[in-house]
C-alpha positions as protocol buffer text, in pm:
chain_id: "A"
residue {
  index: 1
  type: MET
  ca { x: 3144 y: 1881 z: -987 }
}
residue {
  index: 2
  type: SER
  ca { x: 2799 y: 1878 z: -1144 }
}
residue {
  index: 3
  type: THR
  ca { x: 2556 y: 2137 z: -1013 }
}
residue {
  index: 4
  type: GLU
  ca { x: 2259 y: 1938 z: -1144 }
}
residue {
  index: 5
  type: LEU
  ca { x: 2021 y: 1788 z: -893 }
}
residue {
  index: 6
  type: ARG
  ca { x: 1922 y: 1428 z: -880 }
}
residue {
  index: 7
  type: HIS
  ca { x: 1549 y: 1394 z: -936 }
}
residue {
  index: 8
  type: LEU
  ca { x: 1320 y: 1127 z: -794 }
}
residue {
  index: 9
  type: GLN
  ca { x: 968 y: 1016 z: -877 }
}
residue {
  index: 10
  type: VAL
  ca { x: 739 y: 842 z: -630 }
}
residue {
  index: 11
  type: ILE
  ca { x: 504 y: 660 z: -865 }
}
residue {
  index: 12
  type: GLY
  ca { x: 179 y: 502 z: -754 }
}
residue {
  index: 13
  type: ILE
  ca { x: 136 y: 184 z: -958 }
}
residue {
  index: 14
  type: GLY
  ca { x: -199 y: 57 z: -832 }
}
residue {
  index: 15
  type: THR
  ca { x: -263 y: -275 z: -664 }
}
residue {
  index: 16
  type: GLY
  ca { x: -92 y: -512 z: -903 }
}
residue {
  index: 17
  type: ASP
  ca { x: -287 y: -503 z: -1227 }
}
residue {
  index: 18
  type: PRO
  ca { x: -69 y: -344 z: -1500 }
}
residue {
  index: 19
  type: ASP
  ca { x: -389 y: -190 z: -1638 }
}
residue {
  index: 20
  type: HIS
  ca { x: -423 y: 12 z: -1317 }
}
residue {
  index: 21
  type: LEU
  ca { x: -134 y: 233 z: -1423 }
}
residue {
  index: 22
  type: THR
  ca { x: -241 y: 586 z: -1509 }
}
residue {
  index: 23
  type: LEU
  ca { x: -108 y: 760 z: -1818 }
}
residue {
  index: 24
  type: ALA
  ca { x: 81 y: 994 z: -1583 }
}
residue {
  index: 25
  type: ALA
  ca { x: 248 y: 694 z: -1416 }
}
residue {
  index: 26
  type: VAL
  ca { x: 352 y: 546 z: -1750 }
}
residue {
  index: 27
  type: LYS
  ca { x: 496 y: 879 z: -1868 }
}
residue {
  index: 28
  type: ALA
  ca { x: 685 y: 915 z: -1540 }
}
residue {
  index: 29
  type: MET
  ca { x: 828 y: 564 z: -1565 }
}
residue {
  index: 30
  type: ARG
  ca { x: 951 y: 639 z: -1915 }
}
residue {
  index: 31
  type: ARG
  ca { x: 1150 y: 936 z: -1781 }
}
residue {
  index: 32
  type: ALA
  ca { x: 1335 y: 731 z: -1520 }
}
residue {
  index: 33
  type: ASP
  ca { x: 1693 y: 610 z: -1556 }
}
residue {
  index: 34
  type: VAL
  ca { x: 1699 y: 401 z: -1238 }
}
residue {
  index: 35
  type: PHE
  ca { x: 1426 y: 217 z: -1047 }
}
residue {
  index: 36
  type: PHE
  ca { x: 1483 y: 145 z: -679 }
}
residue {
  index: 37
  type: VAL
  ca { x: 1325 y: -167 z: -527 }
}
residue {
  index: 38
  type: LEU
  ca { x: 1338 y: -262 z: -159 }
}
residue {
  index: 39
  type: GLY
  ca { x: 1296 y: -637 z: -139 }
}
residue {
  index: 40
  type: LYS
  ca { x: 1097 y: -798 z: 140 }
}
residue {
  index: 41
  type: GLY
  ca { x: 1243 y: -1148 z: 139 }
}
residue {
  index: 42
  type: ASN
  ca { x: 1187 y: -1463 z: -62 }
}
residue {
  index: 43
  type: GLN
  ca { x: 823 y: -1494 z: 45 }
}
residue {
  index: 44
  type: LYS
  ca { x: 741 y: -1165 z: -128 }
}
residue {
  index: 45
  type: ASP
  ca { x: 942 y: -1217 z: -446 }
}
residue {
  index: 46
  type: SER
  ca { x: 616 y: -1198 z: -639 }
}
residue {
  index: 47
  type: LEU
  ca { x: 589 y: -828 z: -550 }
}
residue {
  index: 48
  type: THR
  ca { x: 926 y: -763 z: -713 }
}
residue {
  index: 49
  type: ARG
  ca { x: 829 y: -971 z: -1016 }
}
residue {
  index: 50
  type: LEU
  ca { x: 510 y: -768 z: -1059 }
}
residue {
  index: 51
  type: ARG
  ca { x: 715 y: -448 z: -1064 }
}
residue {
  index: 52
  type: ARG
  ca { x: 950 y: -592 z: -1324 }
}
residue {
  index: 53
  type: ASP
  ca { x: 655 y: -711 z: -1534 }
}
residue {
  index: 54
  type: ILE
  ca { x: 513 y: -358 z: -1527 }
}
residue {
  index: 55
  type: LEU
  ca { x: 848 y: -213 z: -1638 }
}
residue {
  index: 56
  type: ASP
  ca { x: 884 y: -471 z: -1916 }
}
residue {
  index: 57
  type: GLU
  ca { x: 540 y: -382 z: -2049 }
}
residue {
  index: 58
  type: HIS
  ca { x: 561 y: -5 z: -2039 }
}
residue {
  index: 59
  type: VAL
  ca { x: 925 y: 115 z: -2051 }
}
residue {
  index: 60
  type: ARG
  ca { x: 1109 y: 106 z: -2383 }
}
residue {
  index: 61
  type: ARG
  ca { x: 1419 y: 313 z: -2304 }
}
residue {
  index: 62
  type: PRO
  ca { x: 1726 y: 166 z: -2128 }
}
residue {
  index: 63
  type: TYR
  ca { x: 1699 y: 164 z: -1749 }
}
residue {
  index: 64
  type: ARG
  ca { x: 1849 y: -3 z: -1444 }
}
residue {
  index: 65
  type: VAL
  ca { x: 1676 y: -174 z: -1152 }
}
residue {
  index: 66
  type: VAL
  ca { x: 1865 y: -151 z: -825 }
}
residue {
  index: 67
  type: GLU
  ca { x: 1748 y: -374 z: -540 }
}
residue {
  index: 68
  type: ALA
  ca { x: 1825 y: -360 z: -169 }
}
residue {
  index: 69
  type: ASP
  ca { x: 1694 y: -543 z: 135 }
}
residue {
  index: 70
  type: ASP
  ca { x: 1417 y: -370 z: 325 }
}
residue {
  index: 71
  type: PRO
  ca { x: 1521 y: -340 z: 692 }
}
residue {
  index: 72
  type: TRP
  ca { x: 1357 y: -570 z: 943 }
}
residue {
  index: 73
  type: ARG
  ca { x: 1064 y: -418 z: 1129 }
}
residue {
  index: 74
  type: ASP
  ca { x: 939 y: -504 z: 1480 }
}
residue {
  index: 75
  type: ARG
  ca { x: 571 y: -592 z: 1441 }
}
residue {
  index: 76
  type: SER
  ca { x: 525 y: -733 z: 1791 }
}
residue {
  index: 77
  type: GLN
  ca { x: 419 y: -405 z: 1955 }
}
residue {
  index: 78
  type: ASN
  ca { x: 48 y: -384 z: 2036 }
}
residue {
  index: 79
  type: GLN
  ca { x: 28 y: -58 z: 2226 }
}
residue {
  index: 80
  type: PHE
  ca { x: 7 y: 254 z: 2012 }
}
residue {
  index: 81
  type: ALA
  ca { x: 313 y: 422 z: 2170 }
}
residue {
  index: 82
  type: GLY
  ca { x: 527 y: 112 z: 2123 }
}
residue {
  index: 83
  type: TYR
  ca { x: 399 y: 68 z: 1768 }
}
residue {
  index: 84
  type: THR
  ca { x: 478 y: 430 z: 1680 }
}
residue {
  index: 85
  type: ASP
  ca { x: 831 y: 400 z: 1818 }
}
residue {
  index: 86
  type: ALA
  ca { x: 886 y: 79 z: 1620 }
}
residue {
  index: 87
  type: VAL
  ca { x: 768 y: 245 z: 1299 }
}
residue {
  index: 88
  type: HIS
  ca { x: 991 y: 550 z: 1353 }
}
residue {
  index: 89
  type: ASP
  ca { x: 1291 y: 321 z: 1415 }
}
residue {
  index: 90
  type: TRP
  ca { x: 1215 y: 122 z: 1098 }
}
residue {
  index: 91
  type: ARG
  ca { x: 1175 y: 440 z: 893 }
}
residue {
  index: 92
  type: ARG
  ca { x: 1512 y: 572 z: 1013 }
}
residue {
  index: 93
  type: ARG
  ca { x: 1684 y: 252 z: 906 }
}
residue {
  index: 94
  type: ARG
  ca { x: 1493 y: 246 z: 578 }
}
residue {
  index: 95
  type: ALA
  ca { x: 1601 y: 607 z: 517 }
}
residue {
  index: 96
  type: ASP
  ca { x: 1964 y: 498 z: 564 }
}
residue {
  index: 97
  type: VAL
  ca { x: 1921 y: 237 z: 289 }
}
residue {
  index: 98
  type: CYS
  ca { x: 1741 y: 476 z: 53 }
}
residue {
  index: 99
  type: GLU
  ca { x: 1992 y: 754 z: 109 }
}
residue {
  index: 100
  type: GLU
  ca { x: 2277 y: 518 z: 15 }
}
residue {
  index: 101
  type: LEU
  ca { x: 2092 y: 408 z: -300 }
}
residue {
  index: 102
  type: ILE
  ca { x: 2024 y: 764 z: -410 }
}
residue {
  index: 103
  type: ARG
  ca { x: 2381 y: 877 z: -343 }
}
residue {
  index: 104
  type: ASP
  ca { x: 2561 y: 579 z: -495 }
}
residue {
  index: 105
  type: GLU
  ca { x: 2330 y: 466 z: -775 }
}
residue {
  index: 106
  type: LEU
  ca { x: 2188 y: 792 z: -911 }
}
residue {
  index: 107
  type: THR
  ca { x: 2416 y: 1038 z: -1087 }
}
residue {
  index: 108
  type: PRO
  ca { x: 2339 y: 1411 z: -1052 }
}
residue {
  index: 109
  type: GLY
  ca { x: 2113 y: 1504 z: -1341 }
}
residue {
  index: 110
  type: GLN
  ca { x: 1959 y: 1157 z: -1361 }
}
residue {
  index: 111
  type: CYS
  ca { x: 1602 y: 1059 z: -1268 }
}
residue {
  index: 112
  type: GLY
  ca { x: 1526 y: 775 z: -1026 }
}
residue {
  index: 113
  type: ALA
  ca { x: 1194 y: 623 z: -929 }
}
residue {
  index: 114
  type: PHE
  ca { x: 1027 y: 429 z: -651 }
}
residue {
  index: 115
  type: LEU
  ca { x: 728 y: 222 z: -765 }
}
residue {
  index: 116
  type: VAL
  ca { x: 478 y: 234 z: -479 }
}
residue {
  index: 117
  type: TRP
  ca { x: 186 y: -6 z: -440 }
}
residue {
  index: 118
  type: GLY
  ca { x: -151 y: 165 z: -454 }
}
residue {
  index: 119
  type: ASP
  ca { x: -124 y: 538 z: -388 }
}
residue {
  index: 120
  type: PRO
  ca { x: 185 y: 695 z: -222 }
}
residue {
  index: 121
  type: SER
  ca { x: -32 y: 917 z: -1 }
}
residue {
  index: 122
  type: LEU
  ca { x: -221 y: 635 z: 173 }
}
residue {
  index: 123
  type: TYR
  ca { x: -40 y: 428 z: 438 }
}
residue {
  index: 124
  type: ASP
  ca { x: 294 y: 433 z: 260 }
}
residue {
  index: 125
  type: SER
  ca { x: 621 y: 561 z: 406 }
}
residue {
  index: 126
  type: THR
  ca { x: 812 y: 666 z: 93 }
}
residue {
  index: 127
  type: ILE
  ca { x: 721 y: 1037 z: 104 }
}
residue {
  index: 128
  type: ALA
  ca { x: 807 y: 1069 z: 474 }
}
residue {
  index: 129
  type: ILE
  ca { x: 1136 y: 884 z: 423 }
}
residue {
  index: 130
  type: LEU
  ca { x: 1243 y: 1108 z: 133 }
}
residue {
  index: 131
  type: ASP
  ca { x: 1156 y: 1417 z: 339 }
}
residue {
  index: 132
  type: GLY
  ca { x: 1369 y: 1277 z: 622 }
}
residue {
  index: 133
  type: ILE
  ca { x: 1664 y: 1220 z: 388 }
}
residue {
  index: 134
  type: ARG
  ca { x: 1636 y: 1573 z: 248 }
}
residue {
  index: 135
  type: ALA
  ca { x: 1636 y: 1710 z: 604 }
}
residue {
  index: 136
  type: ARG
  ca { x: 1973 y: 1545 z: 669 }
}
residue {
  index: 137
  type: GLU
  ca { x: 2124 y: 1758 z: 386 }
}
residue {
  index: 138
  type: GLU
  ca { x: 2377 y: 1488 z: 296 }
}
residue {
  index: 139
  type: VAL
  ca { x: 2250 y: 1428 z: -58 }
}
residue {
  index: 140
  type: ALA
  ca { x: 2055 y: 1684 z: -263 }
}
residue {
  index: 141
  type: PHE
  ca { x: 1760 y: 1587 z: -479 }
}
residue {
  index: 142
  type: SER
  ca { x: 1415 y: 1702 z: -582 }
}
residue {
  index: 143
  type: TYR
  ca { x: 1115 y: 1474 z: -605 }
}
residue {
  index: 144
  type: GLU
  ca { x: 758 y: 1457 z: -730 }
}
residue {
  index: 145
  type: VAL
  ca { x: 466 y: 1230 z: -649 }
}
residue {
  index: 146
  type: ILE
  ca { x: 245 y: 1062 z: -909 }
}
residue {
  index: 147
  type: PRO
  ca { x: -82 y: 933 z: -758 }
}
residue {
  index: 148
  type: GLY
  ca { x: -204 y: 581 z: -817 }
}
residue {
  index: 149
  type: ILE
  ca { x: -517 y: 368 z: -778 }
}
residue {
  index: 150
  type: SER
  ca { x: -536 y: 271 z: -412 }
}
residue {
  index: 151
  type: SER
  ca { x: -651 y: -63 z: -275 }
}
residue {
  index: 152
  type: VAL
  ca { x: -948 y: 126 z: -132 }
}
residue {
  index: 153
  type: SER
  ca { x: -1063 y: 245 z: -474 }
}
residue {
  index: 154
  type: ALA
  ca { x: -993 y: -94 z: -628 }
}
residue {
  index: 155
  type: LEU
  ca { x: -1190 y: -270 z: -351 }
}
residue {
  index: 156
  type: ALA
  ca { x: -1498 y: -59 z: -417 }
}
residue {
  index: 157
  type: ALA
  ca { x: -1470 y: -111 z: -793 }
}
residue {
  index: 158
  type: ARG
  ca { x: -1434 y: -487 z: -765 }
}
residue {
  index: 159
  type: HIS
  ca { x: -1738 y: -510 z: -537 }
}
residue {
  index: 160
  type: ARG
  ca { x: -1927 y: -262 z: -757 }
}
residue {
  index: 161
  type: ILE
  ca { x: -2015 y: -34 z: -467 }
}
residue {
  index: 162
  type: SER
  ca { x: -1963 y: 328 z: -370 }
}
residue {
  index: 163
  type: LEU
  ca { x: -1741 y: 394 z: -72 }
}
residue {
  index: 164
  type: ASN
  ca { x: -1984 y: 646 z: 72 }
}
residue {
  index: 165
  type: ARG
  ca { x: -2360 y: 663 z: 94 }
}
residue {
  index: 166
  type: ILE
  ca { x: -2563 y: 976 z: 18 }
}
residue {
  index: 167
  type: GLY
  ca { x: -2407 y: 1270 z: 199 }
}
residue {
  index: 168
  type: GLY
  ca { x: -2208 y: 1039 z: 425 }
}
residue {
  index: 169
  type: PRO
  ca { x: -1835 y: 1043 z: 508 }
}
residue {
  index: 170
  type: VAL
  ca { x: -1591 y: 753 z: 497 }
}
residue {
  index: 171
  type: HIS
  ca { x: -1346 y: 684 z: 778 }
}
residue {
  index: 172
  type: ILE
  ca { x: -1017 y: 507 z: 691 }
}
residue {
  index: 173
  type: THR
  ca { x: -831 y: 337 z: 974 }
}
residue {
  index: 174
  type: PRO
  ca { x: -562 y: 77 z: 1030 }
}
residue {
  index: 175
  type: GLY
  ca { x: -692 y: -242 z: 1186 }
}
residue {
  index: 176
  type: ARG
  ca { x: -525 y: -178 z: 1520 }
}
residue {
  index: 177
  type: ARG
  ca { x: -745 y: 133 z: 1567 }
}
residue {
  index: 178
  type: LEU
  ca { x: -1075 y: -26 z: 1462 }
}
residue {
  index: 179
  type: SER
  ca { x: -1195 y: -79 z: 1819 }
}
residue {
  index: 180
  type: GLU
  ca { x: -1170 y: 298 z: 1874 }
}
residue {
  index: 181
  type: THR
  ca { x: -1364 y: 375 z: 1558 }
}
residue {
  index: 182
  type: PHE
  ca { x: -1645 y: 123 z: 1529 }
}
residue {
  index: 183
  type: PRO
  ca { x: -1933 y: 180 z: 1530 }
}
residue {
  index: 184
  type: ASN
  ca { x: -1910 y: 506 z: 1343 }
}
residue {
  index: 185
  type: ASP
  ca { x: -2249 y: 673 z: 1361 }
}
residue {
  index: 186
  type: ASP
  ca { x: -2153 y: 925 z: 1096 }
}
residue {
  index: 187
  type: GLY
  ca { x: -2043 y: 698 z: 811 }
}
residue {
  index: 188
  type: ASP
  ca { x: -1879 y: 379 z: 695 }
}
residue {
  index: 189
  type: ILE
  ca { x: -1532 y: 248 z: 776 }
}
residue {
  index: 190
  type: VAL
  ca { x: -1253 y: 127 z: 551 }
}
residue {
  index: 191
  type: VAL
  ca { x: -998 y: -89 z: 731 }
}
residue {
  index: 192
  type: MET
  ca { x: -640 y: -141 z: 610 }
}
residue {
  index: 193
  type: LEU
  ca { x: -329 y: -312 z: 750 }
}
residue {
  index: 194
  type: ASP
  ca { x: -535 y: -550 z: 963 }
}
residue {
  index: 195
  type: ALA
  ca { x: -293 y: -834 z: 1034 }
}
residue {
  index: 196
  type: ARG
  ca { x: -488 y: -929 z: 1348 }
}
residue {
  index: 197
  type: GLU
  ca { x: -830 y: -970 z: 1181 }
}
residue {
  index: 198
  type: SER
  ca { x: -993 y: -708 z: 1403 }
}
residue {
  index: 199
  type: PHE
  ca { x: -1330 y: -763 z: 1238 }
}
residue {
  index: 200
  type: ARG
  ca { x: -1366 y: -1092 z: 1426 }
}
residue {
  index: 201
  type: HIS
  ca { x: -1439 y: -897 z: 1746 }
}
residue {
  index: 202
  type: LEU
  ca { x: -1742 y: -728 z: 1591 }
}
residue {
  index: 203
  type: ALA
  ca { x: -2086 y: -883 z: 1600 }
}
residue {
  index: 204
  type: GLY
  ca { x: -2441 y: -778 z: 1541 }
}
residue {
  index: 205
  type: SER
  ca { x: -2704 y: -790 z: 1275 }
}
residue {
  index: 206
  type: GLY
  ca { x: -2687 y: -525 z: 1006 }
}
residue {
  index: 207
  type: ILE
  ca { x: -2309 y: -512 z: 974 }
}
residue {
  index: 208
  type: TRP
  ca { x: -2194 y: -586 z: 620 }
}
residue {
  index: 209
  type: ILE
  ca { x: -1835 y: -644 z: 514 }
}
residue {
  index: 210
  type: TYR
  ca { x: -1685 y: -603 z: 167 }
}
residue {
  index: 211
  type: TRP
  ca { x: -1345 y: -774 z: 183 }
}
residue {
  index: 212
  type: GLY
  ca { x: -1072 y: -824 z: -72 }
}
residue {
  index: 213
  type: ALA
  ca { x: -717 y: -960 z: -80 }
}
residue {
  index: 214
  type: TYR
  ca { x: -448 y: -941 z: -351 }
}
residue {
  index: 215
  type: ILE
  ca { x: -681 y: -701 z: -533 }
}
residue {
  index: 216
  type: GLY
  ca { x: -582 y: -649 z: -894 }
}
residue {
  index: 217
  type: THR
  ca { x: -361 y: -958 z: -912 }
}
residue {
  index: 218
  type: PRO
  ca { x: -432 y: -1308 z: -1050 }
}
residue {
  index: 219
  type: ASP
  ca { x: -466 y: -1426 z: -687 }
}
residue {
  index: 220
  type: GLU
  ca { x: -749 y: -1184 z: -605 }
}
residue {
  index: 221
  type: ILE
  ca { x: -1006 y: -1301 z: -348 }
}
residue {
  index: 222
  type: LEU
  ca { x: -1337 y: -1122 z: -282 }
}
residue {
  index: 223
  type: VAL
  ca { x: -1602 y: -1188 z: -16 }
}
residue {
  index: 224
  type: SER
  ca { x: -1904 y: -979 z: 83 }
}
residue {
  index: 225
  type: GLY
  ca { x: -2207 y: -1031 z: 304 }
}
residue {
  index: 226
  type: PRO
  ca { x: -2336 y: -1001 z: 661 }
}
residue {
  index: 227
  type: LEU
  ca { x: -2032 y: -1006 z: 889 }
}
residue {
  index: 228
  type: ASP
  ca { x: -2180 y: -1268 z: 1121 }
}
residue {
  index: 229
  type: GLU
  ca { x: -2225 y: -1504 z: 826 }
}
residue {
  index: 230
  type: VAL
  ca { x: -1899 y: -1454 z: 635 }
}
residue {
  index: 231
  type: SER
  ca { x: -1645 y: -1375 z: 909 }
}
residue {
  index: 232
  type: GLY
  ca { x: -1542 y: -1738 z: 952 }
}
residue {
  index: 233
  type: ARG
  ca { x: -1514 y: -1788 z: 579 }
}
residue {
  index: 234
  type: ILE
  ca { x: -1291 y: -1481 z: 542 }
}
residue {
  index: 235
  type: ARG
  ca { x: -1064 y: -1600 z: 823 }
}
residue {
  index: 236
  type: ARG
  ca { x: -1027 y: -1946 z: 666 }
}
residue {
  index: 237
  type: MET
  ca { x: -956 y: -1805 z: 321 }
}
residue {
  index: 238
  type: ARG
  ca { x: -714 y: -1556 z: 467 }
}
residue {
  index: 239
  type: ALA
  ca { x: -519 y: -1827 z: 652 }
}
residue {
  index: 240
  type: GLU
  ca { x: -508 y: -2051 z: 344 }
}
residue {
  index: 241
  type: ALA
  ca { x: -389 y: -1765 z: 123 }
}
residue {
  index: 242
  type: ARG
  ca { x: -118 y: -1660 z: 368 }
}
residue {
  index: 243
  type: ALA
  ca { x: 5 y: -2019 z: 393 }
}
residue {
  index: 244
  type: GLU
  ca { x: 17 y: -2049 z: 14 }
}
residue {
  index: 245
  type: HIS
  ca { x: 182 y: -1715 z: -67 }
}
residue {
  index: 246
  type: GLY
  ca { x: 370 y: -1637 z: 256 }
}
residue {
  index: 247
  type: TRP
  ca { x: 209 y: -1293 z: 279 }
}
residue {
  index: 248
  type: ILE
  ca { x: -126 y: -1124 z: 236 }
}
residue {
  index: 249
  type: MET
  ca { x: -248 y: -772 z: 165 }
}
residue {
  index: 250
  type: ASP
  ca { x: -617 y: -717 z: 225 }
}
residue {
  index: 251
  type: THR
  ca { x: -861 y: -430 z: 271 }
}
residue {
  index: 252
  type: TYR
  ca { x: -1227 y: -416 z: 369 }
}
residue {
  index: 253
  type: LEU
  ca { x: -1523 y: -185 z: 409 }
}
residue {
  index: 254
  type: LEU
  ca { x: -1759 y: -213 z: 707 }
}
residue {
  index: 255
  type: ARG
  ca { x: -2109 y: -80 z: 660 }
}
residue {
  index: 256
  type: ILE
  ca { x: -2402 y: -75 z: 900 }
}
residue {
  index: 257
  type: ASN
  ca { x: -2722 y: -118 z: 699 }
}
residue {
  index: 258
  type: THR
  ca { x: -2996 y: 71 z: 874 }
}
residue {
  index: 259
  type: ASP
  ca { x: -3257 y: -63 z: 632 }
}
residue {
  index: 260
  type: GLY
  ca { x: -3139 y: -426 z: 649 }
}
residue {
  index: 261
  type: ALA
  ca { x: -3054 y: -437 z: 279 }
}
residue {
  index: 262
  type: GLU
  ca { x: -2712 y: -487 z: 120 }
}
residue {
  index: 263
  type: GLY
  ca { x: -2523 y: -176 z: 17 }
}
């Protein structure tokens, strides 16, 4: 029996633009023998196609792509405790799928890779899932993480703004926790994973929003301006985009302008 370890790479690939790949990400992809992809249904086939397009453009050596269905996740929970339990349950089932892929599709001594949207350290479960699999001690492997351009960085770049103002911090929160965070007297707020459009509950002069969806893809949408003026427009565009594509990934920055001027 081989004493060699399987090796995995968790590669941040940015928000969809092949040009967002770092040189480190490209070099890591070129070391991989197998790429694992968890599909999210027919409505999100475009996400799988984007991964394959990235591989076609940057990887010259022979490789395999192994796909599996991502387990269903209960997104109906509103309370934090219920939401946390639902996420832990989903991660356990996702770990079962990933463990089977690693064991059955990756030979000891080979290198496998997960291509992660944005950056693996920011609101992504891959690192936690691999740690959970290692803790089970059923299949041995090592892994490394290659950072990527996050949707937060891409949002700021596309709007040509800085995330922070002079000497100020930036708070990053999921949409379900926005009501606990806003207003933030000590800085600005980046909101991610906001399926419920939490910004619609905010009102007041001086609040600016910098919003973006499908950032880095051909379907990119950007809106910025006083929240009271553009909130309705964002909600309409968001609904239209979701209806067209079957899914949406968006991120936004909320900023209170104490001087009444943009930015």
